[in-house]
Each structure stands twice: as structure tokens, then as C-alpha cells.
N, CA and C of each residue as an Amber inpcrd file, in Angstrom:
protein
   420
  56.2160000  -3.3680000  33.6620000  55.1810000  -2.3590000  33.5470000
  53.9840000  -2.9110000  32.7810000  54.2430000  -3.6530000  31.6850000
  53.1340000  -4.1740000  30.9050000  52.4100000  -5.2680000  31.6650000
  53.0590000  -5.9580000  32.5830000  52.4020000  -6.9730000  33.4040000
  51.4020000  -6.3010000  34.3500000  51.7680000  -5.1580000  34.9110000
  50.8590000  -4.4200000  35.7930000  49.6270000  -3.9600000  35.0160000
  49.8490000  -3.4730000  33.8230000  48.7240000  -3.0070000  32.9900000
  47.8270000  -4.1780000  32.6280000  48.4440000  -5.3280000  32.2780000
  47.6400000  -6.5120000  31.9530000  46.8130000  -6.9650000  33.1590000
  47.4130000  -6.9530000  34.3540000  46.6860000  -7.3420000  35.5650000
  45.5210000  -6.3770000  35.8250000  45.7610000  -5.0870000  35.6930000
  44.7300000  -4.0840000  35.8870000  43.6050000  -4.2740000  34.8790000
  43.9750000  -4.5220000  33.6300000  42.9870000  -4.7240000  32.5640000
  42.1380000  -5.9580000  32.8690000  42.7580000  -7.0430000  33.3200000
  42.0230000  -8.2700000  33.6460000  41.0740000  -8.0430000  34.8240000
  41.5080000  -7.3110000  35.8360000  40.6500000  -7.0010000  36.9820000
  39.4430000  -6.1740000  36.5570000  39.6870000  -5.1790000  35.7390000
  38.5810000  -4.3380000  35.2470000  37.5950000  -5.1610000  34.4300000
  38.1010000  -6.0350000  33.5750000  37.2490000  -6.8730000  32.7430000
  36.3740000  -7.7720000  33.6200000  36.9640000  -8.3370000  34.6660000
  36.2290000  -9.1940000  35.5870000  35.1140000  -8.4030000  36.2760000
  35.4270000  -7.2080000  36.7580000  34.4270000  -6.3820000  37.4470000
  33.3070000  -5.9550000  36.5040000  33.6490000  -5.6290000  35.2710000
  32.6330000  -5.2410000  34.2840000  31.7190000  -6.4230000  33.9940000
  32.2890000  -7.6110000  33.8360000  31.4780000  -8.8090000  33.5770000
  30.5420000  -9.1030000  34.7460000  31.0300000  -8.9650000  35.9830000
  30.1890000  -9.1710000  37.1610000  29.0580000  -8.1440000  37.2110000
  29.3680000  -6.9110000  36.8870000  28.3390000  -5.8660000  36.8830000
  27.2810000  -6.1500000  35.8220000  27.7200000  -6.6350000  34.6510000
  26.7650000  -6.9840000  33.5890000  25.8320000  -8.1010000  34.0400000
  26.3740000  -9.1070000  34.6800000  25.5490000 -10.2280000  35.1550000
  24.5380000  -9.7460000  36.1960000  24.9740000  -8.8980000  37.1050000
  24.0790000  -8.3610000  38.1290000  22.9580000  -7.5320000  37.4880000
  23.3180000  -6.7430000  36.5040000  22.3180000  -5.9120000  35.8140000
  21.3120000  -6.7840000  35.0840000  21.7520000  -7.8710000  34.4660000
  20.8380000  -8.7640000  33.7630000  19.8620000  -9.4170000  34.7350000
  20.3750000  -9.8460000  35.9020000  19.5000000 -10.4590000  36.9020000
  18.4610000  -9.4720000  37.4300000  18.8720000  -8.2470000  37.7350000
  17.9290000  -7.2630000  38.2720000  16.9970000  -6.7420000  37.1980000
  17.4000000  -6.7720000  35.9370000  16.5340000  -6.3280000  34.8330000
  15.2880000  -7.1820000  34.7360000  15.3970000  -8.4720000  34.9280000
  14.2370000  -9.3640000  34.9010000  13.2680000  -9.0430000  36.0200000
  13.8120000  -8.7410000  37.2010000  12.9600000  -8.3800000  38.3370000
  12.2330000  -7.0700000  38.0730000  12.9030000  -6.1430000  37.4490000
  12.2630000  -4.8570000  37.1450000  11.1140000  -5.0370000  36.1690000
  11.3220000  -5.8750000  35.1430000  10.2590000  -6.1110000  34.1620000
   9.0520000  -6.7590000  34.8410000   9.3160000  -7.7170000  35.7310000
   8.2380000  -8.3850000  36.4500000   7.4790000  -7.3860000  37.3200000
   8.2040000  -6.5410000  38.0400000   7.5850000  -5.5070000  38.8840000
   6.7960000  -4.5240000  38.0230000   7.3420000  -4.1940000  36.8740000
   6.6670000  -3.2340000  35.9840000   5.3530000  -3.8270000  35.4890000
   5.3660000  -5.1230000  35.1150000   4.1350000  -5.7680000  34.6380000
   3.0730000  -5.8000000  35.7370000   3.4790000  -6.1250000  36.9710000
   2.5330000  -6.1380000  38.0840000   1.9590000  -4.7460000  38.3160000
   2.8220000  -3.7520000  38.3030000   2.3980000  -2.3780000  38.5280000
   1.4360000  -1.9200000  37.4350000   1.7290000  -2.2900000  36.1820000
   0.8660000  -1.8860000  35.0650000  -0.5010000  -2.5320000  35.1790000
  -0.5580000  -3.8160000  35.5610000  -1.8590000  -4.4780000  35.6690000
  -2.6920000  -3.8610000  36.7860000  -2.0510000  -3.4720000  37.8900000
  -2.7830000  -2.8230000  38.9700000  -3.2890000  -1.4600000  38.5350000
  -2.4560000  -0.7290000  37.8130000  -2.8290000   0.6140000  37.3820000
  -3.9230000   0.5850000  36.3200000  -3.9630000  -0.4690000  35.4960000
  -4.9970000  -0.5400000  34.4620000  -6.3770000  -0.6010000  35.0840000
  -6.5360000  -1.3980000  36.1480000  -7.8220000  -1.4610000  36.8360000
  -8.1810000  -0.1230000  37.4520000  -7.2150000   0.5110000  38.0840000
  -7.4520000   1.8210000  38.6960000  -7.7220000   2.8690000  37.6270000
  -7.0220000   2.7610000  36.4930000  -7.2090000   3.7370000  35.4190000
  -8.6160000   3.6460000  34.8470000  -9.1470000   2.4330000  34.7480000
 -10.5170000   2.2830000  34.2340000 -11.4950000   2.9830000  35.1590000
 -11.3190000   2.7920000  36.4660000 -12.2070000   3.4750000  37.4160000
 -12.0460000   4.9820000  37.3200000 -10.7980000   5.4260000  37.1990000
 -10.5420000   6.8640000  37.0880000 -11.1800000   7.4270000  35.8260000
 -11.0980000   6.6890000  34.7220000 -11.7070000   7.1760000  33.4730000
 -13.2150000   7.3050000  33.6260000 -13.8390000   6.3070000  34.2660000
 -15.2860000   6.3750000  34.4750000 -15.6410000   7.5810000  35.3430000
 -14.8640000   7.7990000  36.3910000 -15.1120000   8.9420000  37.2570000
 -14.8670000  10.2460000  36.5120000 -13.8380000  10.2560000  35.6630000
 -13.5670000  11.4560000  34.8680000 -14.7320000  11.7560000  33.9370000
 -15.2300000  10.7110000  33.2800000 -16.3500000  10.9130000  32.3640000
 -17.5790000  11.4110000  33.1170000 -17.8120000  10.8470000  34.2880000
 -18.9580000  11.2800000  35.0860000 -18.7960000  12.7440000  35.5110000
 -17.5890000  13.1000000  35.9500000 -17.3350000  14.4810000  36.3680000
 -17.4690000  15.4300000  35.1780000 -16.9760000  15.0110000  34.0260000
 -17.0780000  15.8580000  32.8330000 -18.5330000  16.0380000  32.4250000
 -19.3250000  14.9640000  32.5280000 -20.7290000  15.1010000  32.1480000
 -21.4710000  16.0140000  33.1280000 -21.1210000  15.9200000  34.4300000
 -21.7420000  16.8320000  35.4040000 -21.3470000  18.2700000  35.1210000
 -20.0680000  18.4680000  34.8030000 -19.5980000  19.8170000  34.5020000
 -20.2620000  20.3440000  33.2350000 -20.3870000  19.4770000  32.2340000
 -21.0260000  19.9010000  30.9900000 -22.4970000  20.2420000  31.2180000
 -23.1650000  19.4500000  32.0590000 -24.5750000  19.7280000  32.3550000
 -24.7200000  21.0610000  33.0850000 -23.8480000  21.3090000  34.0440000
 -23.9090000  22.5800000  34.7780000 -23.5860000  23.7440000  33.8460000
 -22.6070000  23.5460000  32.9650000 -22.2380000  24.5840000  32.0040000
 -23.4010000  24.8630000  31.0520000 -24.0390000  23.7990000  30.5710000
 -25.1800000  23.9750000  29.6690000 -26.3310000  24.6940000  30.3780000
 -26.5190000  24.3520000  31.6460000 -27.5840000  25.0080000  32.4080000
 -27.2930000  26.5000000  32.5590000 -26.0350000  26.8340000  32.8320000
 -25.6700000  28.2500000  32.9600000 -25.8620000  28.9730000  31.6310000
 -25.4230000  28.3540000  30.5410000 -25.5430000  29.0060000  29.2280000
 -27.0020000  29.2030000  28.8430000 -27.8370000  28.2010000  29.1190000
 -29.2530000  28.3580000  28.7790000 -29.8920000  29.4560000  29.6240000
 -29.4700000  29.5440000  30.8860000 -29.9870000  30.5950000  31.7400000
 -29.6050000  31.9640000  31.1880000 -28.3630000  32.1100000  30.7670000
 -27.8910000  33.3850000  30.2210000 -28.6850000  33.7400000  28.9680000
 -28.8880000  32.7750000  28.1000000 -29.6460000  33.0370000  26.8790000
 -31.0860000  33.4340000  27.1940000 -31.6860000  32.7400000  28.1390000
 -33.0460000  33.0980000  28.5480000 -33.0940000  34.5330000  29.0560000
 -32.1160000  34.8580000  29.8650000 -32.0860000  36.1950000  30.4480000
 -31.8670000  37.2710000  29.4050000 -31.0640000  37.0050000  28.4130000
 -30.8480000  37.9930000  27.3620000 -32.1660000  38.3290000  26.6680000
 -32.9600000  37.3180000  26.4500000 -34.2360000  37.5190000  25.7650000
 -35.2520000  38.2020000  26.6860000 -35.3110000  37.7490000  27.9240000
 -36.3630000  38.2160000  28.8180000 -36.0500000  39.5210000  29.5510000
 -34.8220000  39.7920000  29.8130000 -34.4610000  40.8800000  30.7190000
 -34.9750000  42.2420000  30.2760000 -34.7000000  42.6090000  29.0550000
 -35.1100000  43.9470000  28.6140000 -36.6270000  44.1340000  28.6890000
 -37.3780000  43.1360000  28.2690000 -38.8360000  43.2430000  28.3410000
 -39.3170000  43.3420000  29.7910000 -38.7430000  42.5200000  30.6530000
 -39.1510000  42.5340000  32.0500000 -38.8020000  43.8640000  32.7210000
 -37.6460000  44.3830000  32.4470000 -37.2430000  45.6610000  33.0570000
 -38.2200000  46.7600000  32.6830000 -38.5540000  46.8300000  31.4100000
 -39.5130000  47.8470000  30.9710000 -40.8640000  47.6410000  31.6510000
 -41.2900000  46.4060000  31.7460000 -42.5720000  46.1090000  32.3860000
 -42.5290000  46.4820000  33.8650000 -41.4500000  46.1540000  34.5680000
 -41.3450000  46.4680000  35.9840000 -41.2980000  47.9670000  36.2170000
 -40.6070000  48.6700000  35.3350000 -40.5490000  50.1230000  35.4920000
 -41.9370000  50.7230000  35.3400000 -42.6920000  50.1860000  34.3980000
 -44.0380000  50.7060000  34.1910000 -44.9410000  50.3590000  35.3740000
 -44.8720000  49.1790000  35.8180000 -45.7820000  48.7400000  36.8740000
 -45.2530000  49.0310000  38.2780000 -43.9650000  49.1900000  38.3930000
 -43.3300000  49.3940000  39.6990000 -43.8120000  48.3430000  40.6960000
 -43.8100000  47.1580000  40.2010000 -44.3340000  46.0550000  41.0000000
 -43.1860000  45.4010000  41.7800000 -43.1800000  45.6370000  43.0500000
 -42.1190000  45.1000000  43.8960000 -42.1790000  43.5830000  44.0050000
 -43.3590000  43.0540000  43.9190000 -43.5190000  41.6080000  44.0320000
 -42.7430000  40.8880000  42.9320000 -42.8250000  41.3490000  41.7150000
 -42.1090000  40.7240000  40.6030000 -40.6060000  40.9380000  40.7260000
 -40.2140000  42.0800000  41.2480000 -38.7890000  42.3440000  41.4400000
 -38.1920000  41.3660000  42.4460000 -38.9660000  41.0570000  43.4910000
 -38.4960000  40.0720000  44.4770000 -38.4530000  38.6760000  43.8670000
 -39.3620000  38.4100000  42.9650000 -39.4140000  37.1010000  42.3060000
 -38.2060000  36.8490000  41.4100000 -37.5170000  37.8930000  41.0440000
 -36.3400000  37.7370000  40.1800000 -35.1860000  37.0710000  40.9130000
 -35.2540000  37.0100000  42.2130000 -34.1290000  36.4350000  42.9600000
 -34.0250000  34.9340000  42.7460000 -35.1360000  34.2310000  42.5180000
 -35.1010000  32.7720000  42.3600000 -34.2330000  32.3450000  41.1700000
 -34.4150000  32.8910000  39.9720000 -33.5320000  32.4940000  38.8640000
 -32.0660000  32.8310000  39.1420000 -31.8320000  33.9270000  39.8470000
 -30.4560000  34.2730000  40.1860000 -29.8570000  33.2620000  41.1530000
 -30.6750000  32.8000000  42.0800000 -30.1940000  31.7680000  43.0000000
 -29.9190000  30.4660000  42.2480000 -30.7830000  30.1260000  41.2940000
 -30.5610000  28.9300000  40.4690000 -29.2500000  29.0450000  39.6970000
 -28.9940000  30.2200000  39.1750000 -27.7370000  30.4480000  38.4490000
 -26.5360000  30.2760000  39.3810000 -26.6440000  30.7830000  40.5950000
 -25.5490000  30.6520000  41.5640000 -25.3060000  29.1810000  41.8900000
 -26.3740000  28.4130000  42.0620000 -26.2230000  26.9780000  42.3470000
 -25.5420000  26.2760000  41.1800000 -25.9690000  26.5650000  39.9580000
 -25.3560000  25.9490000  38.7780000 -23.8790000  26.3210000  38.6680000
 -23.5500000  27.5620000  38.9620000 -22.1540000  28.0000000  38.8970000
 -21.3180000  27.2860000  39.9490000 -21.8720000  27.0970000  41.1380000
 -21.1540000  26.3790000  42.2010000 -20.9530000  24.9190000  41.8080000
 -21.9700000  24.2970000  41.2220000 -21.8350000  22.9120000  40.7770000
 -20.7610000  22.7900000  39.7070000 -20.7310000  23.7240000  38.8010000
 -19.7190000  23.7160000  37.7460000 -18.3240000  23.8500000  38.3400000
 -18.1620000  24.7660000  39.2750000 -16.8530000  24.9510000  39.9140000
 -16.4500000  23.7060000  40.7040000 -17.4030000  23.0870000  41.3730000
 -17.1060000  21.8610000  42.1250000 -16.6590000  20.7370000  41.2110000
 -17.3360000  20.5990000  40.0710000 -16.9400000  19.5590000  39.1150000
 -15.5500000  19.8350000  38.5640000 -15.2460000  21.0870000  38.2980000
 -13.9130000  21.4390000  37.8010000 -12.8610000  21.1570000  38.8670000
 -13.1750000  21.4260000  40.1270000 -12.2300000  21.1490000  41.2140000
 -12.0050000  19.6490000  41.3470000 -13.0890000  18.8480000  41.2510000
 -12.9480000  17.3900000  41.3300000 -12.0390000  16.8790000  40.2230000
 -12.2150000  17.4110000  39.0350000 -11.3800000  16.9880000  37.9070000
  -9.9210000  17.3690000  38.1350000  -9.6720000  18.5450000  38.6740000
  -8.2960000  18.9670000  38.9620000  -7.6790000  18.0990000  40.0500000
  -8.4600000  17.7450000  41.0440000  -7.9720000  16.8940000  42.1230000
  -7.6140000  15.5070000  41.5900000  -8.4570000  14.9530000  40.7310000
  -8.2140000  13.6430000  40.1370000  -6.9570000  13.6720000  39.2720000
  -6.7740000  14.7430000  38.5030000  -5.5830000  14.8640000  37.6610000
  -4.3210000  14.9400000  38.5120000  -4.4030000  15.6330000  39.6360000
  -3.2580000  15.7210000  40.5490000  -2.9210000  14.3490000  41.1160000
  -3.9350000  13.5930000  41.5150000  -3.7000000  12.2520000  42.0600000
  -3.0610000  11.3500000  41.0110000  -3.5240000  11.4300000  39.7710000
  -2.9340000  10.6280000  38.7010000  -1.4880000  11.0120000  38.4570000
  -1.1780000  12.2820000  38.5400000   0.2040000  12.7260000  38.3520000
   1.1000000  12.2040000  39.4650000   0.5880000  12.1990000  40.6830000
   1.3670000  11.6920000  41.8150000   1.6090000  10.1950000  41.6600000
   0.5910000   9.4420000  41.2610000   0.7340000   8.0000000  41.0580000
   1.7400000   7.7220000  39.9530000   1.6720000   8.4940000  38.8790000
   2.6170000   8.3130000  37.7790000   4.0420000   8.5900000  38.2330000
   4.2270000   9.6150000  39.0690000   5.5580000   9.9470000  39.5920000
   6.0820000   8.8050000  40.4530000   5.2230000   8.2570000  41.3250000
   5.6290000   7.1560000  42.1990000   6.0030000   5.9330000  41.3660000
   5.1870000   5.6100000  40.3620000   5.4840000   4.4780000  39.4900000
   6.8010000   4.6750000  38.7570000   7.0220000   5.8670000  38.2580000
   8.2700000   6.1570000  37.5370000   9.4640000   6.0570000  38.4690000
   9.3190000   6.5570000  39.6830000  10.4110000   6.4680000  40.6490000
  10.6870000   5.0320000  41.0600000   9.6200000   4.2200000  41.2040000
   9.8390000   2.8360000  41.6060000  10.4950000   2.0270000  40.4970000
  10.2090000   2.3430000  39.2590000  10.8560000   1.6400000  38.1430000
  12.3090000   2.0880000  38.0120000  12.5740000   3.3500000  38.2700000
  13.9210000   3.8860000  38.1250000  14.8190000   3.4930000  39.2900000
  14.2440000   3.1960000  40.4650000  15.0520000   2.8660000  41.6420000
  15.6650000   1.4790000  41.4860000  16.9390000   1.3160000  41.8440000
  17.5640000  -0.0020000  41.7390000  16.9840000  -0.9530000  42.7700000
  16.7970000  -2.2290000  42.3840000  16.2690000  -3.2440000  43.2890000
  17.3730000  -3.7680000  44.1820000  17.0740000  -3.9910000  45.4540000
  18.1180000  -4.4950000  46.3640000  18.4670000  -5.9390000  46.1050000
């Protein structure tokens, strides 16, 4: 009985040692693949950061434009309304549409910049998932 146990123990030890050697060999390949993947991603990440900064600056500019418009309107609106009521001047009332259209354009630009940023973040998340999966997957 003890001979059978010794034989089983020796077989298991041999298989464990073989598995360790295989893991050591594939570990080096994984590190090499990881380094290559990281160097490729660093170049892409730099471009993404530049694009992110550009998108953020566009969004900030559109946001600032909207805020300045709102502040202008707070100051001007009450005076203009009183003046229009007194004069009942339809021409000036029609002229009010231009600033409103400008505000709509700024709001659309702001929303577009926010959408671009969300799209870029989604792409980065997908790339990170793929990289993580490729590192976690065993090499053939």
C-alpha cells in the first residue's frame, strides 16, 4: 500500500514540476507581450490626452460663452422688456432672436464636446478591457 502511495506521490511531484517549468516559460512571453502592448498604448495615450485636452478646452469655451450670455441677459433683459413694452417696437423684438440663436449654437457645441469626451472615454475603456483580457489569457 505504501509503495502505491509513494508512486502516486512521485507522479504528482513530476507533474507539478513540469507545470512549474511551463508556467515559467510562458511568464517570460507574457512580460514581453505586456511591454510591447504598453509601448504601443503609451503613444496612443499621448494622442488621446491631447485630444481630451482639446475637447475639454472646446467644452470649456462653449460653457464660458453660455455663462457670459446668461449673465449679459440677466443684466439686459429687464431693461429691454420695459423698453419694448413702452415702445411696442416689433423690430427690436424680432432682433432678440439672434442672441437666442447664438445661445442655441453654443449649447449644441457644448453638448457635442461632452459627447466626444464620452465617446473617447468609452473607447479607452474598451482598449483597457482588451489589454487586460490579452494579458490574462494563457499563451499557446
